[in-house]
N, CA, C and O atoms as CSV, one atom per row, in Angstrom:
chain,resi,resn,atom,element,x,y,z
A,1,MET,N,N,74.398,101.125,111.916
A,1,MET,CA,C,75.752,101.644,112.071
A,1,MET,C,C,76.258,102.268,110.769
A,1,MET,O,O,76.826,103.360,110.781
A,2,ASN,N,N,76.048,101.564,109.634
A,2,ASN,CA,C,76.490,102.115,108.348
A,2,ASN,C,C,75.807,103.439,108.050
A,2,ASN,O,O,76.429,104.366,107.532
A,3,ARG,N,N,74.529,103.522,108.377
A,3,ARG,CA,C,73.769,104.747,108.105
A,3,ARG,C,C,74.298,105.918,108.941
A,3,ARG,O,O,74.374,107.046,108.454
A,4,GLN,N,N,74.660,105.649,110.196
A,4,GLN,CA,C,75.226,106.695,111.053
A,4,GLN,C,C,76.578,107.156,110.525
A,4,GLN,O,O,76.872,108.351,110.531
A,5,LEU,N,N,77.386,106.233,110.078
A,5,LEU,CA,C,78.687,106.574,109.499
A,5,LEU,C,C,78.509,107.372,108.212
A,5,LEU,O,O,79.233,108.336,107.965
A,6,LEU,N,N,77.558,106.970,107.409
A,6,LEU,CA,C,77.263,107.684,106.169
A,6,LEU,C,C,76.808,109.106,106.476
A,6,LEU,O,O,77.272,110.052,105.841
A,7,ARG,N,N,75.912,109.266,107.436
A,7,ARG,CA,C,75.435,110.602,107.809
A,7,ARG,C,C,76.592,111.459,108.335
A,7,ARG,O,O,76.706,112.631,107.978
A,8,ALA,N,N,77.438,110.887,109.169
A,8,ALA,CA,C,78.588,111.637,109.703
A,8,ALA,C,C,79.514,112.081,108.570
A,8,ALA,O,O,79.999,113.212,108.567
A,9,GLY,N,N,79.754,111.198,107.619
A,9,GLY,CA,C,80.589,111.557,106.473
A,9,GLY,C,C,79.975,112.660,105.631
A,9,GLY,O,O,80.680,113.543,105.144
A,10,MET,N,N,78.660,112.608,105.461
A,10,MET,CA,C,77.970,113.652,104.695
A,10,MET,C,C,78.073,114.999,105.410
A,10,MET,O,O,78.287,116.028,104.769
A,11,TRP,N,N,77.921,114.995,106.736
A,11,TRP,CA,C,78.048,116.252,107.483
A,11,TRP,C,C,79.488,116.767,107.429
A,11,TRP,O,O,79.704,117.978,107.375
A,12,PHE,N,N,80.466,115.872,107.444
A,12,PHE,CA,C,81.862,116.310,107.327
A,12,PHE,C,C,82.090,116.994,105.979
A,12,PHE,O,O,82.688,118.068,105.922
A,13,LEU,N,N,81.618,116.379,104.898
A,13,LEU,CA,C,81.762,116.995,103.575
A,13,LEU,C,C,81.028,118.335,103.512
A,13,LEU,O,O,81.514,119.281,102.891
A,14,THR,N,N,79.868,118.418,104.148
A,14,THR,CA,C,79.132,119.686,104.202
A,14,THR,C,C,79.972,120.757,104.881
A,14,THR,O,O,80.093,121.874,104.376
A,15,PHE,N,N,80.550,120.415,106.025
A,15,PHE,CA,C,81.383,121.369,106.766
A,15,PHE,C,C,82.544,121.865,105.910
A,15,PHE,O,O,82.810,123.066,105.857
A,16,VAL,N,N,83.231,120.949,105.243
A,16,VAL,CA,C,84.368,121.329,104.400
A,16,VAL,C,C,83.921,122.280,103.294
A,16,VAL,O,O,84.546,123.318,103.074
A,17,GLU,N,N,82.840,121.927,102.599
A,17,GLU,CA,C,82.371,122.753,101.479
A,17,GLU,C,C,81.927,124.143,101.942
A,17,GLU,O,O,82.238,125.142,101.294
A,18,VAL,N,N,81.211,124.205,103.046
A,18,VAL,CA,C,80.731,125.496,103.534
A,18,VAL,C,C,81.904,126.346,104.042
A,18,VAL,O,O,81.955,127.547,103.777
A,19,ALA,N,N,82.836,125.737,104.759
A,19,ALA,CA,C,83.989,126.491,105.263
A,19,ALA,C,C,84.824,127.053,104.110
A,19,ALA,O,O,85.156,128.238,104.100
A,20,VAL,N,N,85.158,126.205,103.148
A,20,VAL,CA,C,85.925,126.661,101.985
A,20,VAL,C,C,85.136,127.718,101.218
A,20,VAL,O,O,85.687,128.742,100.815
A,21,GLY,N,N,83.857,127.466,101.019
A,21,GLY,CA,C,83.018,128.388,100.265
A,21,GLY,C,C,82.892,129.753,100.914
A,21,GLY,O,O,82.960,130.773,100.228
A,22,MET,N,N,82.709,129.786,102.218
A,22,MET,CA,C,82.585,131.065,102.917
A,22,MET,C,C,83.861,131.894,102.781
A,22,MET,O,O,83.802,133.079,102.453
A,23,VAL,N,N,84.997,131.282,103.030
A,23,VAL,CA,C,86.254,132.028,102.977
A,23,VAL,C,C,86.555,132.486,101.547
A,23,VAL,O,O,86.906,133.645,101.330
A,24,ALA,N,N,86.420,131.586,100.580
A,24,ALA,CA,C,86.732,131.949,99.195
A,24,ALA,C,C,85.766,132.996,98.640
A,24,ALA,O,O,86.159,133.827,97.821
A,25,THR,N,N,84.518,132.962,99.076
A,25,THR,CA,C,83.536,133.939,98.588
A,25,THR,C,C,83.691,135.290,99.274
A,25,THR,O,O,83.683,136.328,98.613
A,26,LEU,N,N,83.832,135.282,100.592
A,26,LEU,CA,C,83.850,136.534,101.357
A,26,LEU,C,C,85.230,137.171,101.469
A,26,LEU,O,O,85.341,138.385,101.640
A,27,ALA,N,N,86.274,136.367,101.373
A,27,ALA,CA,C,87.636,136.891,101.507
A,27,ALA,C,C,88.549,136.195,100.484
A,27,ALA,O,O,89.449,135.445,100.863
A,28,PRO,N,N,88.314,136.447,99.196
A,28,PRO,CA,C,89.058,135.718,98.163
A,28,PRO,C,C,90.571,135.920,98.228
A,28,PRO,O,O,91.327,134.980,97.980
A,29,ARG,N,N,91.017,137.114,98.552
A,29,ARG,CA,C,92.464,137.352,98.629
A,29,ARG,C,C,93.067,136.590,99.799
A,29,ARG,O,O,94.149,136.015,99.676
A,30,PHE,N,N,92.372,136.584,100.936
A,30,PHE,CA,C,92.824,135.821,102.101
A,30,PHE,C,C,92.907,134.337,101.759
A,30,PHE,O,O,93.882,133.666,102.098
A,31,PHE,N,N,91.882,133.834,101.088
A,31,PHE,CA,C,91.867,132.423,100.673
A,31,PHE,C,C,93.084,132.123,99.812
A,31,PHE,O,O,93.791,131.143,100.043
A,32,TYR,N,N,93.323,132.966,98.825
A,32,TYR,CA,C,94.443,132.765,97.895
A,32,TYR,C,C,95.785,132.808,98.626
A,32,TYR,O,O,96.665,131.987,98.365
A,33,ASP,N,N,95.936,133.752,99.526
A,33,ASP,CA,C,97.224,133.949,100.207
A,33,ASP,C,C,97.489,132.961,101.328
A,33,ASP,O,O,98.649,132.702,101.648
A,34,ASN,N,N,96.444,132.398,101.940
A,34,ASN,CA,C,96.635,131.633,103.171
A,34,ASN,C,C,96.254,130.156,103.118
A,34,ASN,O,O,96.659,129.394,103.996
A,35,VAL,N,N,95.505,129.741,102.134
A,35,VAL,CA,C,95.177,128.318,102.042
A,35,VAL,C,C,96.356,127.619,101.361
A,35,VAL,O,O,96.792,128.037,100.288
A,36,PRO,N,N,96.870,126.555,101.983
A,36,PRO,CA,C,98.053,125.901,101.413
A,36,PRO,C,C,97.860,125.529,99.944
A,36,PRO,O,O,96.811,125.022,99.545
A,37,TRP,N,N,98.879,125.789,99.165
A,37,TRP,CA,C,99.013,125.410,97.759
A,37,TRP,C,C,98.264,126.307,96.781
A,37,TRP,O,O,98.589,126.306,95.594
A,38,VAL,N,N,97.273,127.072,97.236
A,38,VAL,CA,C,96.489,127.873,96.296
A,38,VAL,C,C,97.355,128.920,95.604
A,38,VAL,O,O,97.253,129.112,94.392
A,39,ASP,N,N,98.208,129.596,96.372
A,39,ASP,CA,C,99.026,130.657,95.784
A,39,ASP,C,C,100.201,130.136,94.961
A,39,ASP,O,O,100.968,130.927,94.410
A,40,LEU,N,N,100.349,128.830,94.872
A,40,LEU,CA,C,101.434,128.259,94.062
A,40,LEU,C,C,101.055,128.171,92.590
A,40,LEU,O,O,101.883,127.791,91.763
A,41,ALA,N,N,99.838,128.512,92.258
A,41,ALA,CA,C,99.389,128.499,90.866
A,41,ALA,C,C,98.899,129.904,90.505
A,41,ALA,O,O,97.702,130.116,90.312
A,42,PRO,N,N,99.832,130.866,90.414
A,42,PRO,CA,C,99.436,132.247,90.132
A,42,PRO,C,C,98.814,132.382,88.756
A,42,PRO,O,O,98.886,131.436,87.972
A,43,PRO,N,N,98.220,133.491,88.432
A,43,PRO,CA,C,98.040,134.683,89.261
A,43,PRO,C,C,96.698,134.675,89.994
A,43,PRO,O,O,95.805,133.889,89.681
A,44,PHE,N,N,96.581,135.569,90.977
A,44,PHE,CA,C,95.332,135.741,91.717
A,44,PHE,C,C,94.268,136.326,90.796
A,44,PHE,O,O,94.542,137.245,90.024
A,45,ALA,N,N,93.059,135.793,90.882
A,45,ALA,CA,C,91.925,136.332,90.136
A,45,ALA,C,C,90.725,136.354,91.082
A,45,ALA,O,O,90.174,135.306,91.418
A,46,GLU,N,N,90.326,137.550,91.508
A,46,GLU,CA,C,89.230,137.677,92.471
A,46,GLU,C,C,87.954,137.020,91.950
A,46,GLU,O,O,87.263,136.323,92.692
A,47,HIS,N,N,87.649,137.240,90.690
A,47,HIS,CA,C,86.451,136.657,90.097
A,47,HIS,C,C,86.475,135.132,90.217
A,47,HIS,O,O,85.489,134.528,90.640
A,48,LEU,N,N,87.572,134.523,89.856
A,48,LEU,CA,C,87.698,133.067,89.930
A,48,LEU,C,C,87.568,132.579,91.368
A,48,LEU,O,O,86.888,131.583,91.616
A,49,MET,N,N,88.205,133.259,92.318
A,49,MET,CA,C,88.127,132.851,93.725
A,49,MET,C,C,86.693,132.940,94.241
A,49,MET,O,O,86.228,132.035,94.934
A,50,ARG,N,N,85.989,134.023,93.907
A,50,ARG,CA,C,84.605,134.174,94.378
A,50,ARG,C,C,83.687,133.132,93.723
A,50,ARG,O,O,82.806,132.584,94.385
A,51,ASP,N,N,83.887,132.861,92.442
A,51,ASP,CA,C,83.098,131.827,91.767
A,51,ASP,C,C,83.355,130.457,92.387
A,51,ASP,O,O,82.425,129.681,92.606
A,52,TYR,N,N,84.616,130.168,92.665
A,52,TYR,CA,C,84.975,128.902,93.302
A,52,TYR,C,C,84.301,128.797,94.671
A,52,TYR,O,O,83.775,127.744,95.032
A,53,GLY,N,N,84.322,129.884,95.423
A,53,GLY,CA,C,83.679,129.891,96.734
A,53,GLY,C,C,82.183,129.663,96.640
A,53,GLY,O,O,81.614,128.888,97.409
A,54,ALA,N,N,81.549,130.339,95.695
A,54,ALA,CA,C,80.101,130.185,95.524
A,54,ALA,C,C,79.748,128.766,95.096
A,54,ALA,O,O,78.738,128.217,95.538
A,55,MET,N,N,80.567,128.171,94.243
A,55,MET,CA,C,80.341,126.780,93.832
A,55,MET,C,C,80.434,125.850,95.050
A,55,MET,O,O,79.645,124.915,95.183
A,56,ASN,N,N,81.387,126.108,95.922
A,56,ASN,CA,C,81.511,125.296,97.130
A,56,ASN,C,C,80.308,125.472,98.046
A,56,ASN,O,O,79.847,124.507,98.655
A,57,LEU,N,N,79.796,126.694,98.149
A,57,LEU,CA,C,78.598,126.922,98.963
A,57,LEU,C,C,77.396,126.176,98.386
A,57,LEU,O,O,76.607,125.591,99.129
A,58,ALA,N,N,77.260,126.198,97.072
A,58,ALA,CA,C,76.147,125.480,96.428
A,58,ALA,C,C,76.258,123.983,96.681
A,58,ALA,O,O,75.267,123.335,97.017
A,59,LEU,N,N,77.446,123.436,96.525
A,59,LEU,CA,C,77.645,122.012,96.785
A,59,LEU,C,C,77.435,121.699,98.265
A,59,LEU,O,O,76.921,120.637,98.615
A,60,GLY,N,N,77.836,122.627,99.128
A,60,GLY,CA,C,77.600,122.455,100.563
A,60,GLY,C,C,76.124,122.373,100.903
A,60,GLY,O,O,75.726,121.588,101.764
A,61,LEU,N,N,75.306,123.181,100.233
A,61,LEU,CA,C,73.863,123.137,100.460
A,61,LEU,C,C,73.285,121.789,100.040
A,61,LEU,O,O,72.511,121.184,100.783
A,62,VAL,N,N,73.656,121.324,98.864
A,62,VAL,CA,C,73.149,120.035,98.385
A,62,VAL,C,C,73.588,118.911,99.333
A,62,VAL,O,O,72.811,118.004,99.630
A,63,THR,N,N,74.813,118.978,99.794
A,63,THR,CA,C,75.332,117.953,100.705
A,63,THR,C,C,74.632,118.031,102.064
A,63,THR,O,O,74.367,117.001,102.685
A,64,ALA,N,N,74.334,119.237,102.524
A,64,ALA,CA,C,73.616,119.403,103.795
A,64,ALA,C,C,72.204,118.822,103.702
A,64,ALA,O,O,71.752,118.144,104.625
A,65,VAL,N,N,71.515,119.081,102.607
A,65,VAL,CA,C,70.169,118.517,102.426
A,65,VAL,C,C,70.250,116.990,102.420
A,65,VAL,O,O,69.410,116.315,103.015
A,66,ALA,N,N,71.256,116.457,101.750
A,66,ALA,CA,C,71.436,114.999,101.726
A,66,ALA,C,C,71.710,114.464,103.129
A,66,ALA,O,O,71.153,113.437,103.517
A,67,ALA,N,N,72.559,115.144,103.889
A,67,ALA,CA,C,72.880,114.694,105.247
A,67,ALA,C,C,71.659,114.790,106.159
A,67,ALA,O,O,71.456,113.926,107.013
A,68,PHE,N,N,70.858,115.816,105.988
A,68,PHE,CA,C,69.670,116.009,106.821
A,68,PHE,C,C,68.591,114.982,106.501
A,68,PHE,O,O,68.033,114.360,107.404
A,69,THR,N,N,68.302,114.808,105.235
A,69,THR,CA,C,67.202,113.916,104.845
A,69,THR,C,C,67.625,112.458,104.772
A,69,THR,O,O,66.812,111.562,104.998
A,70,MET,N,N,68.871,112.218,104.464
A,70,MET,CA,C,69.411,110.882,104.206
A,70,MET,C,C,68.622,110.173,103.114
A,70,MET,O,O,68.561,108.944,103.075
A,71,SER,N,N,68.028,110.946,102.242
A,71,SER,CA,C,67.360,110.398,101.071
A,71,SER,C,C,68.419,109.723,100.203
A,71,SER,O,O,69.456,110.316,99.903
A,72,THR,N,N,68.159,108.506,99.810
A,72,THR,CA,C,69.110,107.767,98.979
A,72,THR,C,C,69.439,108.542,97.712
A,72,THR,O,O,70.602,108.634,97.320
A,73,VAL,N,N,68.422,109.095,97.078
A,73,VAL,CA,C,68.633,109.865,95.849
A,73,VAL,C,C,69.510,111.080,96.130
A,73,VAL,O,O,70.445,111.350,95.376
A,74,MET,N,N,69.224,111.817,97.199
A,74,MET,CA,C,69.995,113.020,97.524
A,74,MET,C,C,71.432,112.677,97.912
A,74,MET,O,O,72.369,113.341,97.467
A,75,VAL,N,N,71.610,111.653,98.732
A,75,VAL,CA,C,72.955,111.280,99.179
A,75,VAL,C,C,73.814,110.905,97.973
A,75,VAL,O,O,74.934,111.396,97.830
A,76,ARG,N,N,73.301,110.051,97.123
A,76,ARG,CA,C,74.089,109.609,95.969
A,76,ARG,C,C,74.315,110.747,94.979
A,76,ARG,O,O,75.390,110.842,94.385
A,77,THR,N,N,73.334,111.599,94.796
A,77,THR,CA,C,73.497,112.745,93.898
A,77,THR,C,C,74.567,113.693,94.434
A,77,THR,O,O,75.430,114.149,93.683
A,78,ALA,N,N,74.512,113.986,95.722
A,78,ALA,CA,C,75.504,114.885,96.327
A,78,ALA,C,C,76.908,114.301,96.222
A,78,ALA,O,O,77.861,115.021,95.922
A,79,LEU,N,N,77.039,113.013,96.466
A,79,LEU,CA,C,78.365,112.387,96.403
A,79,LEU,C,C,78.910,112.358,94.973
A,79,LEU,O,O,80.096,112.606,94.759
A,80,VAL,N,N,78.067,112.062,94.011
A,80,VAL,CA,C,78.524,112.070,92.610
A,80,VAL,C,C,78.876,113.495,92.194
A,80,VAL,O,O,79.869,113.704,91.496
A,81,ALA,N,N,78.082,114.475,92.611
A,81,ALA,CA,C,78.403,115.875,92.304
A,81,ALA,C,C,79.744,116.263,92.913
A,81,ALA,O,O,80.546,116.939,92.270
A,82,TYR,N,N,79.986,115.842,94.137
A,82,TYR,CA,C,81.256,116.106,94.813
A,82,TYR,C,C,82.412,115.507,94.005
A,82,TYR,O,O,83.444,116.147,93.803
A,83,LEU,N,N,82.219,114.274,93.553
A,83,LEU,CA,C,83.259,113.596,92.773
A,83,LEU,C,C,83.475,114.242,91.407
A,83,LEU,O,O,84.594,114.247,90.895
A,84,LEU,N,N,82.413,114.786,90.816
A,84,LEU,CA,C,82.556,115.465,89.522
A,84,LEU,C,C,83.468,116.683,89.622
A,84,LEU,O,O,84.049,117.112,88.625
A,85,PHE,N,N,83.592,117.232,90.809
A,85,PHE,CA,C,84.566,118.297,91.041
A,85,PHE,C,C,85.908,117.717,91.496
A,85,PHE,O,O,86.953,118.072,90.950
A,86,ALA,N,N,85.884,116.835,92.482
A,86,ALA,CA,C,87.103,116.384,93.154
A,86,ALA,C,C,88.058,115.622,92.236
A,86,ALA,O,O,89.273,115.789,92.343
A,87,ILE,N,N,87.538,114.800,91.350
A,87,ILE,CA,C,88.419,114.010,90.474
A,87,ILE,C,C,89.180,114.887,89.482
A,87,ILE,O,O,90.404,114.777,89.406
A,88,PRO,N,N,88.502,115.765,88.709
A,88,PRO,CA,C,89.277,116.643,87.816
A,88,PRO,C,C,90.202,117.592,88.583
A,88,PRO,O,O,91.282,117.935,88.102
A,89,HIS,N,N,89.776,118.014,89.774
A,89,HIS,CA,C,90.616,118.877,90.604
A,89,HIS,C,C,91.916,118.161,90.968
A,89,HIS,O,O,92.997,118.740,90.856
A,90,LEU,N,N,91.814,116.918,91.396
A,90,LEU,CA,C,93.002,116.113,91.706
A,90,LEU,C,C,93.880,115.944,90.469
A,90,LEU,O,O,95.093,116.142,90.531
A,91,LEU,N,N,93.265,115.579,89.349
A,91,LEU,CA,C,94.048,115.352,88.126
A,91,LEU,C,C,94.774,116.617,87.670
A,91,LEU,O,O,95.921,116.549,87.228
A,92,PHE,N,N,94.112,117.768,87.774
A,92,PHE,CA,C,94.769,119.018,87.403
A,92,PHE,C,C,96.002,119.247,88.261
A,92,PHE,O,O,97.083,119.532,87.745
A,93,HIS,N,N,95.836,119.122,89.567
A,93,HIS,CA,C,96.947,119.425,90.463
A,93,HIS,C,C,98.087,118.418,90.354
A,93,HIS,O,O,99.250,118.789,90.511
A,94,ILE,N,N,97.778,117.167,90.093
A,94,ILE,CA,C,98.832,116.172,89.905
A,94,ILE,C,C,99.695,116.525,88.692
A,94,ILE,O,O,100.899,116.271,88.690
A,95,THR,N,N,99.090,117.101,87.680
A,95,THR,CA,C,99.827,117.419,86.448
A,95,THR,C,C,100.352,118.853,86.411
A,95,THR,O,O,100.914,119.278,85.401
A,96,HIS,N,N,100.176,119.601,87.498
A,96,HIS,CA,C,100.664,120.988,87.544
A,96,HIS,C,C,101.374,121.266,88.865
A,96,HIS,O,O,100.964,122.139,89.630
A,97,GLN,N,N,102.432,120.521,89.122
A,97,GLN,CA,C,103.138,120.680,90.387
A,97,GLN,C,C,104.537,121.282,90.214
A,97,GLN,O,O,105.387,121.138,91.094
A,98,HIS,N,N,104.771,121.936,89.117
A,98,HIS,CA,C,106.104,122.470,88.861
A,98,HIS,C,C,106.494,123.595,89.817
A,98,HIS,O,O,107.685,123.873,89.955
A,99,HIS,N,N,105.551,124.249,90.478
A,99,HIS,CA,C,105.860,125.301,91.450
A,99,HIS,C,C,106.103,124.731,92.849
A,99,HIS,O,O,106.476,125.474,93.757
A,100,HIS,N,N,105.901,123.446,93.033
A,100,HIS,CA,C,105.917,122.833,94.357
A,100,HIS,C,C,107.284,122.261,94.715
A,100,HIS,O,O,108.049,121.822,93.856
A,101,THR,N,N,107.560,122.285,96.026
A,101,THR,CA,C,108.661,121.475,96.541
A,101,THR,C,C,108.131,120.047,96.636
A,101,THR,O,O,106.933,119.818,96.465
A,102,THR,N,N,108.995,119.108,96.900
A,102,THR,CA,C,108.555,117.719,97.036
A,102,THR,C,C,107.541,117.575,98.165
A,102,THR,O,O,106.529,116.893,98.002
A,103,SER,N,N,107.802,118.211,99.308
A,103,SER,CA,C,106.870,118.079,100.437
A,103,SER,C,C,105.534,118.748,100.125
A,103,SER,O,O,104.491,118.248,100.548
A,104,GLN,N,N,105.536,119.867,99.395
A,104,GLN,CA,C,104.282,120.500,99.002
A,104,GLN,C,C,103.498,119.600,98.045
A,104,GLN,O,O,102.280,119.468,98.167
A,105,ALA,N,N,104.195,118.991,97.104
A,105,ALA,CA,C,103.531,118.105,96.144
A,105,ALA,C,C,102.921,116.901,96.852
A,105,ALA,O,O,101.800,116.499,96.540
A,106,VAL,N,N,103.647,116.328,97.798
A,106,VAL,CA,C,103.131,115.176,98.543
A,106,VAL,C,C,101.929,115.588,99.393
A,106,VAL,O,O,100.923,114.879,99.423
A,107,GLY,N,N,102.023,116.715,100.075
A,107,GLY,CA,C,100.923,117.184,100.913
A,107,GLY,C,C,99.671,117.472,100.108
A,107,GLY,O,O,98.575,117.052,100.479
A,108,GLU,N,N,99.837,118.191,99.004
A,108,GLU,CA,C,98.689,118.521,98.162
A,108,GLU,C,C,98.064,117.271,97.562
A,108,GLU,O,O,96.843,117.116,97.582
A,109,THR,N,N,98.888,116.382,97.030
A,109,THR,CA,C,98.379,115.157,96.405
A,109,THR,C,C,97.661,114.290,97.439
A,109,THR,O,O,96.624,113.700,97.138
A,110,THR,N,N,98.198,114.211,98.635
A,110,THR,CA,C,97.558,113.430,99.697
A,110,THR,C,C,96.191,114.012,100.049
A,110,THR,O,O,95.205,113.278,100.113
A,111,ALA,N,N,96.123,115.322,100.279
A,111,ALA,CA,C,94.857,115.959,100.647
A,111,ALA,C,C,93.808,115.799,99.548
A,111,ALA,O,O,92.650,115.489,99.829
A,112,LEU,N,N,94.215,116.009,98.305
A,112,LEU,CA,C,93.260,115.925,97.208
A,112,LEU,C,C,92.852,114.480,96.896
A,112,LEU,O,O,91.748,114.237,96.408
A,113,THR,N,N,93.734,113.536,97.177
A,113,THR,CA,C,93.380,112.122,97.010
A,113,THR,C,C,92.348,111.711,98.058
A,113,THR,O,O,91.410,110.973,97.756
A,114,ILE,N,N,92.520,112.185,99.276
A,114,ILE,CA,C,91.532,111.916,100.327
A,114,ILE,C,C,90.187,112.528,99.945
A,114,ILE,O,O,89.134,111.953,100.224
A,115,ALA,N,N,90.228,113.712,99.296
A,115,ALA,CA,C,88.988,114.374,98.868
A,115,ALA,C,C,88.260,113.593,97.780
A,115,ALA,O,O,87.086,113.855,97.515
A,116,VAL,N,N,88.935,112.644,97.151
A,116,VAL,CA,C,88.284,111.740,96.186
A,116,VAL,C,C,87.894,110.432,96.880
A,116,VAL,O,O,86.790,109.929,96.671
A,117,LEU,N,N,88.775,109.889,97.689
A,117,LEU,CA,C,88.516,108.589,98.315
A,117,LEU,C,C,87.374,108.626,99.326
A,117,LEU,O,O,86.607,107.667,99.422
A,118,LEU,N,N,87.248,109.723,100.084
A,118,LEU,CA,C,86.177,109.794,101.081
A,118,LEU,C,C,84.794,109.738,100.444
A,118,LEU,O,O,83.985,108.907,100.855
A,119,PRO,N,N,84.481,110.588,99.451
A,119,PRO,CA,C,83.151,110.456,98.842
A,119,PRO,C,C,82.951,109.125,98.118
A,119,PRO,O,O,81.828,108.624,98.067
A,120,LEU,N,N,84.013,108.543,97.558
A,120,LEU,CA,C,83.885,107.216,96.947
A,120,LEU,C,C,83.508,106.179,98.004
A,120,LEU,O,O,82.645,105.333,97.769
A,121,ALA,N,N,84.156,106.247,99.164
A,121,ALA,CA,C,83.841,105.315,100.249
A,121,ALA,C,C,82.411,105.524,100.742
A,121,ALA,O,O,81.700,104.558,101.017
A,122,LEU,N,N,81.993,106.775,100.852
A,122,LEU,CA,C,80.622,107.059,101.288
A,122,LEU,C,C,79.608,106.583,100.248
A,122,LEU,O,O,78.536,106.094,100.604
A,123,LEU,N,N,79.939,106.724,98.979
A,123,LEU,CA,C,79.049,106.234,97.923
A,123,LEU,C,C,78.900,104.714,98.023
A,123,LEU,O,O,77.792,104.191,97.903
A,124,ALA,N,N,80.001,104.013,98.240
A,124,ALA,CA,C,79.943,102.558,98.420
A,124,ALA,C,C,79.110,102.214,99.655
A,124,ALA,O,O,78.315,101.274,99.640
A,125,LEU,N,N,79.305,102.987,100.721
A,125,LEU,CA,C,78.546,102.765,101.952
A,125,LEU,C,C,77.049,102.987,101.728
A,125,LEU,O,O,76.220,102.312,102.338
A,126,SER,N,N,76.709,103.932,100.854
A,126,SER,CA,C,75.293,104.185,100.577
A,126,SER,C,C,74.632,102.979,99.919
A,126,SER,O,O,73.431,102.762,100.084
A,127,TRP,N,N,75.398,102.206,99.187
A,127,TRP,CA,C,74.857,100.997,98.556
A,127,TRP,C,C,74.722,99.879,99.578
A,127,TRP,O,O,73.833,99.036,99.462
A,128,ARG,N,N,75.598,99.866,100.579
A,128,ARG,CA,C,75.566,98.817,101.598
A,128,ARG,C,C,74.555,99.122,102.694
A,128,ARG,O,O,74.143,98.222,103.426
A,129,SER,N,N,74.150,100.389,102.813
A,129,SER,CA,C,73.238,100.794,103.883
A,129,SER,C,C,71.799,100.421,103.597
A,129,SER,O,O,70.918,100.653,104.425
A,130,GLY,N,N,71.556,99.851,102.443
A,130,GLY,CA,C,70.191,99.494,102.070
A,130,GLY,C,C,69.525,100.642,101.350
A,130,GLY,O,O,69.843,101.809,101.584
A,131,SER,N,N,68.635,100.317,100.504
A,131,SER,CA,C,67.941,101.332,99.717
A,131,SER,C,C,66.472,101.359,100.083
A,131,SER,O,O,65.730,100.428,99.768
A,132,PRO,N,N,66.047,102.429,100.751
A,132,PRO,CA,C,64.614,102.553,100.989
A,132,PRO,C,C,63.906,102.752,99.661
A,132,PRO,O,O,64.535,103.045,98.644
A,133,SER,N,N,62.597,102.590,99.684
A,133,SER,CA,C,61.849,102.799,98.446
A,133,SER,C,C,62.057,104.226,97.961
A,133,SER,O,O,62.375,105.112,98.754
A,134,HIS,N,N,61.883,104.450,96.683
A,134,HIS,CA,C,62.077,105.785,96.115
A,134,HIS,C,C,61.183,106.793,96.833
A,134,HIS,O,O,61.620,107.901,97.145
A,135,ARG,N,N,59.939,106.412,97.092
A,135,ARG,CA,C,59.010,107.320,97.761
A,135,ARG,C,C,59.511,107.665,99.160
A,135,ARG,O,O,59.521,108.838,99.532
A,136,ASP,N,N,59.924,106.675,99.939
A,136,ASP,CA,C,60.407,106.929,101.290
A,136,ASP,C,C,61.717,107.706,101.282
A,136,ASP,O,O,61.980,108.476,102.205
A,137,SER,N,N,62.542,107.517,100.256
A,137,SER,CA,C,63.846,108.195,100.231
A,137,SER,C,C,63.699,109.691,100.033
A,137,SER,O,O,64.640,110.440,100.291
A,138,LEU,N,N,62.525,110.147,99.575
A,138,LEU,CA,C,62.315,111.578,99.354
A,138,LEU,C,C,61.602,112.252,100.522
A,138,LEU,O,O,61.346,113.455,100.474
A,139,ARG,N,N,61.279,111.498,101.568
A,139,ARG,CA,C,60.585,112.069,102.726
A,139,ARG,C,C,61.589,112.801,103.618
A,139,ARG,O,O,62.731,112.372,103.779
A,140,VAL,N,N,61.133,113.918,104.194
A,140,VAL,CA,C,61.936,114.696,105.131
A,140,VAL,C,C,61.554,114.280,106.538
A,140,VAL,O,O,60.373,114.301,106.886
A,141,PRO,N,N,62.540,113.897,107.368
A,141,PRO,CA,C,62.230,113.476,108.738
A,141,PRO,C,C,61.501,114.587,109.500
A,141,PRO,O,O,61.855,115.761,109.395
A,142,GLY,N,N,60.499,114.206,110.254
A,142,GLY,CA,C,59.798,115.161,111.088
A,142,GLY,C,C,58.615,115.851,110.425
A,142,GLY,O,O,57.819,116.483,111.120
A,143,LEU,N,N,58.473,115.756,109.120
A,143,LEU,CA,C,57.345,116.367,108.433
A,143,LEU,C,C,56.209,115.360,108.328
A,143,LEU,O,O,56.438,114.167,108.132
A,144,ARG,N,N,54.993,115.848,108.459
A,144,ARG,CA,C,53.820,114.984,108.319
A,144,ARG,C,C,53.376,114.998,106.857
A,144,ARG,O,O,53.352,116.048,106.215
A,145,TYR,N,N,53.033,113.845,106.353
A,145,TYR,CA,C,52.595,113.722,104.962
A,145,TYR,C,C,51.151,113.293,104.902
A,145,TYR,O,O,50.599,113.134,103.814
């Protein structure tokens, strides 16, 4: 059961990263203008938006491989990588809310806090799900060795 929940959480994070990455990379102005809170920290920079999108796509790929293989090493690496972005992202936004109304600040802080708590919970779950041997954790399901 824990392993199924962990896999579902990994696929959810993959979906979020790929969706954000696609929009920010392919339509940076749309992303800036239409994603809540993004346009509250001007000015628009196409280069920054496209780089942010590409970074999300890269993280989405790593998370997808982890979700597909369920390799202990890959799952934990993907989750720590996710947190290496999500924690500083949350801290930045918490300290830069002067453009926000109270409801915008609460909404943004809530969403970004969840973006930290979910991978933390999945990381804890990865420790409770048992650790296959290092060799087995690197095997891809369905491939013959």
